[in-house]
C-alpha positions in Angstrom: 89.9 123.8 80.3 87.1 125.9 78.7 84.4 123.9 77.2 84.2 126.2 74.2 87.8 125.3 73.3 87.0 121.6 72.6 87.5 120.5 69.0 84.7 118.0 67.9 85.0 115.5 65.2 82.6 112.8 64.0 83.9 110.4 61.5 83.2 106.9 60.0 85.8 104.3 60.7 87.4 104.5 57.3 88.1 108.3 57.7 89.9 107.9 61.1 93.6 108.3 60.8 96.1 106.2 62.8 96.5 108.7 65.6 92.8 109.2 66.0 92.2 105.4 66.2 95.1 104.9 68.6 93.8 107.7 70.9 90.2 106.2 70.8 91.4 102.7 71.8 93.8 104.2 74.5 91.0 106.2 76.1 88.5 103.3 76.0 91.2 100.9 77.5 92.2 103.5 80.2 88.7 103.9 81.5 86.9 100.6 80.7 89.7 98.1 81.3 92.2 99.7 83.6 90.2 102.2 85.7 87.1 99.9 86.0 89.2 96.8 86.3 87.2 95.1 83.7 89.1 92.9 81.2 87.0 92.5 78.1 87.5 92.5 74.3 86.9 96.1 73.2 87.7 95.6 69.7 84.4 93.8 68.8 84.2 94.7 65.0 81.3 97.1 65.6 83.8 100.0 65.2 83.9 99.4 61.4 80.1 100.3 61.0 80.2 103.1 63.5 80.7 106.8 63.4 83.2 107.9 66.0 82.5 111.2 67.9 85.5 112.7 69.5 86.2 115.8 71.7 89.8 117.0 71.6 91.5 119.4 74.0 94.6 120.4 72.2 96.0 116.9 71.0 94.3 115.0 73.9 91.2 113.0 73.3 89.0 113.9 76.4 85.6 112.5 75.4 84.3 109.8 72.9 81.3 107.9 71.9 80.5 105.2 69.3 77.4 105.8 67.3 75.9 102.7 65.7 73.1 102.3 63.1 70.1 100.1 63.7 70.7 96.4 63.5 74.3 96.3 64.9 74.0 96.1 68.6 70.2 96.3 68.7 67.3 96.7 66.3 67.4 100.3 67.2 70.3 102.8 66.6 72.6 102.9 69.6 75.3 104.9 71.4 78.1 102.9 73.0 81.6 103.2 74.4 80.5 106.5 75.9 83.6 107.7 77.8 85.3 110.9 79.3 88.8 111.2 80.5 89.3 111.4 84.2 90.8 114.9 83.7 87.4 116.3 82.5 84.8 114.6 84.6 82.4 116.9 86.4 83.2 119.7 84.0 80.1 119.4 81.8 82.1 117.5 79.1 80.0 114.4 79.5 76.7 116.4 79.1 78.1 118.1 76.1 79.2 114.7 74.6 75.7 113.3 75.0 74.1 116.4 73.4 76.5 116.0 70.5 75.6 112.3 70.2 71.9 113.0 70.1 72.3 115.8 67.5 74.3 113.4 65.2 71.9 110.6 65.7 69.1 112.9 64.6 71.1 113.8 61.4 72.1 110.2 60.6 68.9 108.3 61.8 66.1 110.9 62.0 63.1 109.9 64.1 64.8 106.5 65.1 64.7 105.2 68.7 68.1 105.0 70.4 68.9 102.2 72.7 71.8 102.0 75.1 73.3 99.7 77.7 74.1 102.0 80.5 76.1 101.5 83.6 73.4 101.5 86.3 75.0 104.2 88.4 74.6 106.5 85.3 70.9 105.8 84.9 69.9 109.3 86.2 72.4 111.0 83.9 71.0 109.2 80.7 67.4 109.8 82.1 68.0 113.5 82.0 68.4 113.2 78.2 65.1 111.3 77.7 66.4 107.7 78.1 64.0 105.4 80.0 64.9 102.1 81.7 63.8 99.0 79.9 63.6 95.8 82.0 65.7 94.8 84.9 69.5 95.4 85.8 71.9 92.9 84.5 75.7 92.3 84.8 77.9 93.0 81.8 81.4 92.2 82.4 80.9 92.2 86.1 79.3 95.8 86.2 75.6 96.4 86.8 73.9 97.7 83.6 70.4 98.6 82.5 69.1 98.8 79.0 67.6 102.3 78.3 65.5 103.6 75.4 64.9 107.1 74.0 
C-alpha cells in the first residue's frame, strides 16, 4: 500500500454515515478489545462531541483517531482512540495519522494544549511529536499508560 493512496476524512459525529461508524467501532474493537485482550466499554458518549479522523485504503479503515475539544476528557483538548490496523503497522501510517491529528487540532483549537493518555510503550512515539510525560505511569484497563501534554 502506498501512503499517498490513503483517503483521509475528518468528520463530526453527526456527519458520519452508518458504514463509517460501523468501521470505526469495528477497528477499535479489533485492536483495543480483541488484540490487546482488554474488555472495556468503548462507547463512552464522548464520540458525540468528537471529530473522527479516518484513513481509508480502498474501502478499509486502516487508521483512526478521535479528536476532542477541551473539557471532555481533560481541561485541554485531547486525542484518543488512536489506532492503526495491524495490516499497516510499521508502514508510516501511524506517523501520518498523528501529523493529521495535530494539523486538525491546530485548525479546531489553535494554540491549545493537547493532552493524551498514552500506552506507556508508545511514549517515545508520542514524544517525537512534542508530547511530554506528565506524572507517573498508571494502569488503565490493565495496560500501563502515561499522561502526556503537548
